[in-house]
C-alpha positions in Angstrom: -49.8 26.0 -5.3 -48.8 27.0 -8.8 -45.7 28.7 -7.5 -44.6 25.5 -5.8 -45.1 23.4 -8.9 -43.1 26.0 -10.9 -40.2 25.6 -8.4 -40.0 21.8 -8.7 -37.7 21.8 -11.8 -35.4 24.3 -10.0 -35.2 22.1 -6.9 -34.5 19.1 -9.0 -31.7 21.0 -10.8 -30.2 22.2 -7.5 -30.4 18.7 -6.0 -28.6 17.3 -9.1 -25.7 19.8 -8.7 -25.5 19.2 -4.9 -25.2 15.5 -5.5 -22.5 16.0 -8.1 -20.5 18.3 -5.8 -20.9 15.8 -2.9 -19.7 13.0 -5.1 -16.6 14.9 -6.3 -15.7 15.9 -2.7 -16.1 12.3 -1.5 -14.0 11.0 -4.4 -11.2 13.5 -3.7 -11.2 12.7 0.1 -11.0 9.0 -0.7 -8.2 9.5 -3.2 -6.2 11.6 -0.6 -6.7 8.9 2.1 -5.5 6.2 -0.4 -2.5 8.2 -1.3 -1.5 8.8 2.3 -1.9 5.1 3.0 0.3 4.2 0.0 3.0 6.7 1.1 3.0 5.2 4.6 3.3 1.7 3.2 6.1 2.8 0.9 8.0 4.5 3.7 7.8 1.3 5.8 9.0 -0.9 2.9 11.9 1.5 2.4 12.8 1.1 6.1 12.7 -2.7 5.7 14.9 -2.6 2.6 17.4 -0.4 4.4 17.5 -2.7 7.4 18.2 -5.7 5.2 21.1 -3.9 3.5 22.7 -3.1 6.8 22.2 -6.5 8.4 
């Protein structure tokens, strides 16, 4: 029982770092998705501008 109580701070420390790593990975994935979406929108807008110049 004393061994388990001694491991609680270590488990809390590990859980904290796991949460931080999960948060950073989620933030990076979200940023990448947003960047890809903005690139697609930009590409479509460039296509519209080129069509207006020709016509």
